[in-house]
C-alpha positions, 0 to 999 in steps of 0.5 A: 238284834244288839244289846249292851248291859252293864252288870257291875262297876269297879268301885275305885276305878271306871272299870265295868263288867258287862255283855254284849249280845249280838245275833251271834251270842253273848260277848262278855266284857271287857273283851279282846278280839283276835284279829282275823284280817282276812277271815282267819287268825293266822296259823290257827283254827276257828275251833281253837280260838273259840276253845280259848274263850274268845266270843268275837273276832275282827275282820277287815272290810278292805282286805275282804273287799279286794280278795275274795270280794264281799259279793263272793263271801255273801254268795257263799252264806256270809262270813260266818259260814264262809270262815266256820265261825259261829260267834260274833264278828266285827269288821274294821271299815278299812278306812285305815287300811286304804290309806296305809297300804294302797299305793296311791290314794286321794281323800275326797268329799265323798270318800277315798279313791285308792289303788289296791296294794295287790294289783294297782287296780282303782277303787272308790270307798264311799260311806255307802260303799263301806256299809254295803261291803260290811252288810254283804259280809253279814257281821254283827258290828260294823265300823264307820268309814273314817279318815285316820290322819298320820302322826304327826298332823297339824291342828288345822289338818286334823280339824278338817278331818274330823269334820269329814269323819263326822259327815262320812259317819252320818252317811254311813248310818243312813246307808244302813239297811240291816236291823240285825247288826250294830254300827259304831262311830269312830272318834278321831282328832289325833292328840288335840283334846279339843278336837277329840271332844268335838268329834265325840259330841258330833258323833253322839249327836248322830247316835251310834250303837257303840263308840270307838276311839281310833287313831291312837298308838301310831307315834304319840307317847304313851302318856299322850295315849292314855290322856286322850283316851281318858279325856274321850271316854269322859264324854262318851255315853255310859250305856254304850260300849267303848272300843279302843282301836288297835292298842293291845299291850297288856299293860295298855289294856288293863290300864284302858280297862280302869278308864271304862274301855270294853272292847280291844283288838290288836295284832300284837299277840299274834304278830309277836308270836310270829317274830318269837316274842311271847308274853308270860306271867313274868314278862316277855320272852324272846324264844330265839335267844340262846340261853334257851338252846337247852331249857327243858322248862315250857314257855310259862310254868304256870300256863296250861295251853296246849304248847306249854303243856306239851313242849320245851323251850329248847324245842320251840327255839329249834323249831324257830331257828330252823324256820319250821312252820309249826313254830308259828302255830304253837307260839301263836297258841300260847300268846292268844291263850295268854290274852284270853287269860288276861281278859278272864282275870280282868273280868274276874277281878272286877266281879270280886272287887279286887280289880285294882290289885289286878291292874297293878300287877299287870302293869308291873310286868314289863320287859324281858323275863330273865327266866 
């Protein structure tokens, strides 16, 4: 069971308000998916994530295949039951992780031969295997196996790469057996618009439930990222959800929404929290800074998250400097609450017709706050 409906479009941009429906409920779009790589959003419980308003998370097929194994998760009732999350789940196919984490790997016509970053054992990811893993996990949206080439890559290398990704995508769709979930194709092509257009057109011919734009935010400048995203979206079908993979700065999210993106994921809110960098209505705040040592104010005086309602900047800085594990939870709660509010604000502004003003406000918040 998978459907996508568009309920409203912004009159002056390409932003749209919609809903994805899966076997595990409704996802209001535009939506941000917290990253639960190994079946957990680091330091938080599923209940806390749900209470913030998130309706879908993203896990990773590569990591769950290696540990505890997709067959173990399947035996224990599937990923939803395994991690006690009753809403929707997307899984990344693991193609990027195979290429970025494995100690050695070889890209072949029939898949990727790699060694585990955990113990050095040898494995082979084929399109069929990739879908088998995700179907065993029982997720709602599966991603095709793709090659995500490094930046920079030559035009010729990228041309061969997207052709291989297209062939793998076709095999992924042909390998799909379950009817209660969806499968998305991933557009690649680096910074070459011509190749992005070809990749998108080839995937559209295969006909997927949705389309992702991958391979961005890995070294190219922001202007290139925006240009490639916008040009790719012009080609993708209007009646299918569009997912921008891995980009997650607030200003990037609102800008991409203005271009017509529906889904996002990124480690930025959770990773930045663990590194002591917090998002606020006035910009970023680095909690370890000495000027917060006696600051009795919350992280963000307009925020209603548990952390801001309960603790001062001074206390949070103390925990961070003292390396107390509690601080990881408290800072992550704040950053994800901020992202939940960001997405709620985006949806509300599209609904009310005020999205251009909301876009400008978020884009203007940059750098580190002085307050």
